[in-house]
C-alpha positions as CSV (number, residue, x, y, z in Angstrom):
1,M,-3.0,1.9,-48.9
2,I,-2.4,0.8,-45.6
3,T,0.5,2.5,-44.2
4,H,0.8,1.1,-40.3
5,I,-1.0,0.0,-37.4
6,K,-2.6,3.2,-35.7
7,F,-2.9,1.6,-32.2
8,V,-2.9,-1.4,-30.6
9,G,-5.9,-1.9,-27.1
10,V,-5.2,-3.0,-23.9
11,P,-8.1,-4.3,-21.3
12,T,-7.7,-2.7,-18.4
13,R,-10.4,-2.8,-15.4
14,D,-8.9,0.4,-14.0
15,Q,-7.6,3.0,-16.4
16,D,-6.0,5.5,-13.8
17,R,-4.0,2.9,-12.6
18,A,-3.2,2.2,-16.2
19,L,-2.6,5.5,-17.0
20,K,0.4,5.9,-14.6
21,F,1.9,2.4,-14.9
22,W,2.3,3.0,-18.6
23,T,3.1,7.0,-18.7
24,E,4.7,6.7,-15.4
25,Q,6.5,3.4,-15.7
26,V,7.0,2.6,-19.4
27,G,7.1,6.4,-20.1
28,F,4.0,6.6,-22.9
29,R,2.8,10.5,-23.0
30,V,-0.6,10.7,-23.5
31,M,-2.2,12.2,-27.1
32,T,-5.9,11.6,-26.4
33,D,-7.9,11.2,-22.7
34,S,-10.9,11.8,-23.3
35,P,-15.0,10.4,-22.6
36,M,-16.5,7.9,-23.9
37,G,-19.7,6.2,-22.0
38,E,-18.8,4.9,-18.6
39,Q,-14.7,4.8,-20.2
40,R,-12.5,7.1,-21.1
41,W,-10.5,7.4,-24.8
42,I,-7.1,7.0,-23.4
43,E,-4.7,7.5,-26.4
44,L,-0.5,6.9,-26.0
45,Q,2.2,7.8,-27.8
46,I,5.2,5.5,-28.0
47,K,8.0,7.5,-28.2
48,D,8.3,8.5,-32.2
49,S,6.4,5.6,-33.8
50,D,3.1,5.9,-35.6
51,T,1.9,2.9,-33.7
52,G,-0.1,4.0,-30.2
53,L,-1.9,2.1,-27.2
54,V,-5.2,2.4,-26.1
55,L,-6.2,1.6,-22.5
56,F,-10.0,0.7,-23.4
57,T,-11.5,-2.0,-23.0
58,P,-15.0,-3.0,-25.5
59,E,-17.9,-4.1,-23.8
60,G,-18.2,-7.4,-24.0
61,H,-14.1,-8.0,-24.0
62,E,-13.8,-7.7,-19.4
63,D,-12.7,-11.4,-20.1
64,R,-9.5,-10.4,-22.5
65,V,-8.5,-8.8,-19.3
66,G,-4.8,-10.1,-17.7
67,S,-4.9,-12.3,-20.9
68,F,-1.8,-12.6,-23.3
69,H,-1.0,-10.0,-25.7
70,N,-0.6,-11.2,-29.0
71,G,1.8,-8.8,-30.7
72,S,5.4,-7.4,-29.8
73,F,6.8,-4.1,-28.5
74,A,10.6,-3.5,-30.2
75,C,13.7,-2.1,-27.9
76,D,16.9,-1.0,-29.6
77,D,18.5,-2.6,-26.5
78,V,15.8,-5.2,-24.3
79,E,19.1,-6.1,-21.7
80,A,19.4,-2.2,-20.8
81,T,14.9,-1.0,-21.2
82,Y,14.2,-4.4,-18.6
83,R,16.9,-2.5,-16.6
84,Q,15.4,0.8,-17.3
85,M,11.6,-0.7,-16.4
86,K,12.5,-2.7,-13.7
87,E,13.7,0.3,-11.5
88,R,10.3,1.9,-11.9
89,G,8.5,-1.0,-10.5
90,V,7.5,-3.0,-14.0
91,E,7.5,-6.7,-13.0
92,F,8.9,-8.8,-15.0
93,E,8.3,-13.1,-15.4
94,K,12.3,-12.7,-15.6
95,E,15.3,-11.7,-17.0
96,P,16.3,-11.0,-21.0
97,Q,16.3,-14.1,-23.1
98,K,18.7,-14.3,-25.2
99,Q,18.0,-16.0,-28.9
100,P,19.1,-17.2,-31.8
101,W,16.7,-14.6,-33.4
102,G,16.8,-11.4,-30.5
103,T,16.7,-11.4,-26.5
104,F,12.8,-10.6,-25.4
105,C,11.4,-10.6,-22.1
106,I,8.2,-10.3,-21.1
107,F,6.5,-8.2,-18.3
108,K,2.7,-7.7,-16.7
109,D,1.4,-4.8,-16.4
110,P,-1.3,-3.4,-13.1
111,D,-4.0,-6.1,-14.5
112,G,-2.2,-8.8,-14.8
113,N,-1.8,-8.1,-18.9
114,R,1.8,-9.9,-20.9
115,F,3.2,-8.3,-22.7
116,V,6.6,-9.3,-25.0
117,M,9.8,-7.0,-25.4
118,G,12.5,-7.9,-28.1
119,S,15.1,-6.9,-30.2
120,R,17.2,-8.1,-32.8
């Protein structure tokens, strides 16, 4: 039986730059960083979550770099997390927006990938 999503992939042009962003600016932790062909397999842990993030671009998926991520990061308090990440230099499209279903904002990584972050 399926229990959770193990990881989601984030395509990147520069794994070192992406690794620095996701660990130093967003706060994720490195679980695996191993050679894999011309790239590395870099798997990050999101706090205590069972779902991780992988900084890897499969062959033929280079056109996905700089696109909108089809998923959403959850946090307890979008506004507080927004302030923390902004202080660390993370670029946001705009301040958090309150909606009837919750609060959200969109941030970018150094490759221009865009990610939704939200809470209820």
